[in-house]
N, C-alpha and C positions, 0 to 999 in steps of 0.2 A: 754412357761415362767413355774415359781414354784406351785405348786399343793403340798396342806397341805392337812391332812385326819383323824379326828379323831380317836379314836383306845380306845379298852378295857382296861386301865390299870391295869397292876398288881402291888397294895400297901399293906401293911402292914396291917393285921390284927388287928386295935386297939383295939379291945375284948381282945387279947392276949398278944400285944405291949403296954404295958401303957405308957411309954416315948420314942416318937418318935425320942430324941434327941442322945439315944445311939444306936441305930438300924444306922443312915443314915451318910454319910461321904461325906467330895469332890472330883470332881474328882478325878482317879486316878494319873492324870500326874503331880498334884500338891504335893502329897502326897509325904514326907521323911520318910527315915524308920524308925525316933522316932515317927511319927507321923501315922504310918502303925502301929507300937507296939502298940502304944495308943486305937486307934480305933478296934484293935483287941483283947485288953484285956480288954474294954468297955463291949461288950454285946457279947453272944455267935450267936446272931443273926444279928450282922452290918453286913450289903451290904460287910465290906472288906473282911471279908473271901470267897466271889464269885467274887468280882471285881477287888480285888490285893491279892489274897492267900499265905501265905509265903512259901518260898522254901522249902522244906523238903527233904533230902535225901533219894531216895526210891521211891518217889510219885510222882505221877505227879498232877501237882497243876491246872490241866484246867480242868481235870475228876473229880477232888474232884469240884472243883467252881460247875460244873453241877450235882453232887450228892446232893453239899448242897441245889442248886435250887430245883429240886427234892424234894427234902425232905421236904422243907419248906412250897411249894406250895399243898403236900399230908396232909401235919400237920397244914393245915390255919394259919400259919405265915405268910406267903404271900396269897392273894387271889387277885381275876381277877374280875374288875366291872363288870356288864351284862350289859351293852349298851356300845355304844363307845359315848366316849368325848372329849372333851379340856380340858385341866386344867390350869386355871386361877393363875398367882402366883405374887405373891408382895413381895418385899424383903427392908425393911427397914434396914438400916444401918446409922453408923456416920464417917463421915473424918473429922478429925480436928473440931472436936465441932460441925459440921453440920451434922443435922438430914437428910439424902434423902430417896427416895423410886423409886425402879425401880419394874415400871408393866410390865409383857408377859405374855407369856402362853406356855405350853408343848403341844404340837401334834407330828405328822408324818410329813414329807417331801420326796415329793418323788426323788427318786435318779434317778440321768439322767445322760446324756452324755453329750458332751461340746453344748455351745450355749444354756443353757435352761433354764439361768436367776438364776441362783447358782453362787455363786462366793468365789473362794478361793483367799485367800492373803499369805498364811506363806508357805515355803519349808516344805516337811516333812523328816523323818527318817527311813530306811528301819526295825531295831531292834523293834522300837515299835510299829511298823504295823506288825511285825508277831507274837509279841506277842500278839497286841488283837487280829487277826483275829484268832490265836488257842484257845481266848475262845469265841468267838462268834459260831467257830463250836460247842464245845461243850456244851455251856448253851445253845446256839440257842434264845439269846434275848438283846435286847437292854438295857444296866442295867441303862446307866445316860445319858440324854441328849445332845447332841452337841450346842453350844450357837451360834445363827446367830443373824444376824441384817438386819433390810431393814428401810427405809425411812419411809414410814408411812404417806403420805401424807391427805392420807383420815382417818387420826386417826381413826383407826382401834382399837387400845390397847382402848386408852381416850375413845370410845362411848362405849367399850365394857364393859368395868370399870364402867361407869356410868350408864347404862342401864341397867345392869345384878350381878352388883357384888356391888358395894358400899352398905352399909347397911345389909349386908346377914353375918353372922357368917362363917367362912371358916370350912372346914373341916378337916384340920392341920394345927397347928399352932405351931413353932419349934423354940427356940432361941438357936444358934448355939454358937460355942466357941467362937467366934467373936463379939456375942452382936449381929448379925444381924437376923434381925424377919423375921421368913420364913411361907408365909399363903398361902393355896392351896383353889382355890375351882371347884368344880367338875361342868361343862356346859355342859348338854347330852340332852336339848331339842331340838329335828329333823332340826324346825326355825330357832333356835339358830344358830347350826353349820353351815347348810346350808347357813346363812346369812355370817357367817363368812370365810366361802372357799370362798365364791362367792367375798368377800370383798380384798382376798389374792389373788386370781387368779394371778394379773396381778403385783405383785411386784417382783422385783429385791432382793434376798438374797443373802446378803455374810457372809461367815462364820468367826467368829471372834474366839472361842476357837474348839476345838476338829476336826481338819483336817486328824488328823491320823484316827480317830474312820469313819469319812465319806470317806476316802478313804477305808478302810476295808471295810465298808458296800456295797460300790461299786464292792468288789472284790470277797465279799462273794457272792451280788448278779449275778455275771459272774458265779459263782462254780455252784450256783444252775438253771441258765439256761440251763446252758452248761447239767451238770444230767436230769434236767426233759427233756431238749431237746429245742430247740427256738421255735418250731408249736406249742408244750404242754403247756409252757409259755403264759401267760395271760398277763402279764402288773399289774396284780391287788395282785399279791401276794404278804404275806406281807414282804418278805427279799427284795422290791422293794423300800422298806421306811425305811428311819431311826428314830428317838426319838430324838428332836429339841426341843428346847427352844428360842421363839423368842420373840425379844424385838427391840422396835425403835430408831433410834439415837439422839432420846430427851436427851440433854445435861445434865437436873435437875437431872436425873438418870443413865445415862450411864458414869459411870467410867473407864477410862483406867489408868492403872499408869505401870509405865517402869520396867524393868527385868534388872536387871544390871548384870554387868559382873564380874568374880573373875578369875585372869588370874594366875595360877603357872609358877614360870618362871624358864624352865630348866637348863638355867644356870646364876651364878652372874651377873647382871644387875650392866653395868657400870652406871649410874644415870645421871653422870656429860653429858656424849655423848648425852644420850636418851633426857634428857633436850635439848640439842640443837640441835638435830633434830626436835623434836617435835616444836620448837619457828622458825622454818621454814614452817609451817603449820599454827599454830598456837599461838594465843598471850597469851602469859601464865601469871595465875596470882596466887600467892600465898593467901590464906586467912586462918587467924590462926583458927578463930569461926569456929564451925560446923554449929551451926543454922546458922549462917551468910552465909555461904557458900551455903548451899542448899536454902535460901533464893535468893542469888546473881543469882546461876544459873537456877532455876526458872525462875525469872523476866528475865535474860537475854534471854533465849529458845523464848520469846513471842514473839522477834524482829530477832531475830541470833541463829545461829546453834552453843552451847554452851555445853560442855562435861564436866564430875570432875572426879578428879583421885584423889585416897589417899594411899600413900606409906610413910612410916620413921615419921608416926605421923604427916604428914602433909596434907592438899587440896588443891588444884589444880584447875582454872577454867582455860578451852582450849575454848577459841571464834577463830573460825575459821577462817580466812583471808579473804579467795577468794571462794567463794562458786563454784567457774568453775573449781577448782581442782581437785575435781571427774569426771569431764566432760572427760577426758583424762583416768585417771584411770579405768575405769568402762566405756566406751563409746557403749557399745552393749546394757547397760541398757537404759530404759524412763526417763524422768527427776526426775519423783515421785520419783521413786527407790532413787537416786542419792541425791536427798534431804534429804534422811532420815538421823538422827543422828546416827542410828545402821550402816549403810553404813557408815558413817564416822567416825566410830569408828574401823569398821571392816578392813577397806581398807586403810585407813592414819594412823592409829596406830597402830592394829595389825599384819596386812600383812605390807603394805610399812615401819614402823618405829622399828617391832619388829622381824617380819619375824615366825609370827606364823599365820598360818591357822586358821580362826573364824571358820569352824568348827569341828574343833579339840576339842571330847570330852576329852579326857584327862586332858589337859592343861585349859579347860575353864571349869567353874561352871556357873550357873545362878540363879538368885536370887533376886526376888523385894525388897526386907528388907534390905536395907544399912546397919542398924545401925549390922548385921549379914555378913555384909564383911571386916565391919571396923574392927571388932571382929577377923574374921578371918586375917587380914595382921597385927594386932600388935601380933600377938602369932605365926605368922610364916614369919620370912623373903624371903620367898620366895615365895611369893603372892605380887600380886597389885591390888588393884580395881578400877573400870571405872563406873562413871554412866553415866545413860540417862535421859534426858527427858523424859515425855509420847509423845508419838505418837500419833497424832490427828486422830479422827474416819473420815476425810474429805480424809486424804491422807492414808487410808486403802481402803476405795472406790476407792482413784484414781489408784493404784495401783495395786487393784483388774478389774478394769472395761480396765487395760491395758495390760490384761494378763499376768501381772508380778506376781511374788511373794516376799514377804519382806523374811528377814534373818529368822532361826528359834528363835524363844525365843523374839520374838519384840514386845510382847503384854503381857498386863494380867488384862485382867476384874477383876472389882473388885466389886459386892463380888460374888463368884463362887455359879454356880447354886449346888443344893445339889444333888447326886444320894441317891437313895431310896425313895423319894417323888413317883415315878410314873415309873414302866418299863415296857417296852415293848416288851412282848413276844411272838416270830414271831410261826407260825403255822405251 
């Protein structure tokens, strides 16, 4: 089963960096070009300079990132903790006016082969993996944790919070751009660490965010084992582990948002003919009011498969007529996969009705913010937007346990774990 391990975190030196909110950033894969520029301009020591450096003609951005990392360590901008620790992490955020708190911890997760108790649920793409591998080879550090969940029937996270964290001041407290409050505590008592490690030893781990980084870490490990020689590698070298944020499936703190689709049409759409085809699969209802549209979509999604569509300044609800339609279209996939709303969108609407490849990066854009998609459609007649309800954590676990992977960009876990709170420097 999976194994976790404390580590000596490399952290920002608060003696030199007075405002940590200026130097942390979200994970690389949710940063748009405009936000990349924002974090780049925020502070010369913002982690973005290493995590997602700008392309400059004549420069190798990966070597530049490694030079920054080495320089920041040398000059004490980044310092390494003296003792191995697990870093307990609290995130307080608001959603629709409701205050929520998600608890978890940051430690190392052992990289293993198949049947190891670590389950993936999403397909990965080659280009991001090549990019992250180049960066890892140069910087030799896990710059931001992947996001993993586990069932936590033993209440490990809650008991740790109540016994060792509650009432203690954090050593890091940051409020980010979205008003989420991030707090970090250091747990370095050998007895406490041993207790957490032992409690986690039998847990199945499900990767929520960070599939590309997880696979890249495995690729890097294989390269290092080959370099050392299998007989020389012990399995305990630092490259056998990946920096990970662990949280449980407690619905009170775990929020999964949908990722919507913006389709760029390659040719003028015969909208009437398109709607006629849709009605062969869906009950189609036009809703004029945007607020009511999203309310009805969310409400309907609790008991049936409901998708949303926006075009020509109009909203449509698409209610699937028969859940068995996908049984024939993708009979090679398990029931858990076929029942996903994103599978319905990909196979019935994009592929069957419109003739588009759901994996076409040129035609499709992914965005968790519906307002931005609506604005894009209003400004460009070649666009059409499709909206999804969020995937349930139970669906993610079912798909993963069946050895299947969900389509790319199926889930958006919120809030994101900040990059720069604790870095895992590989020895």
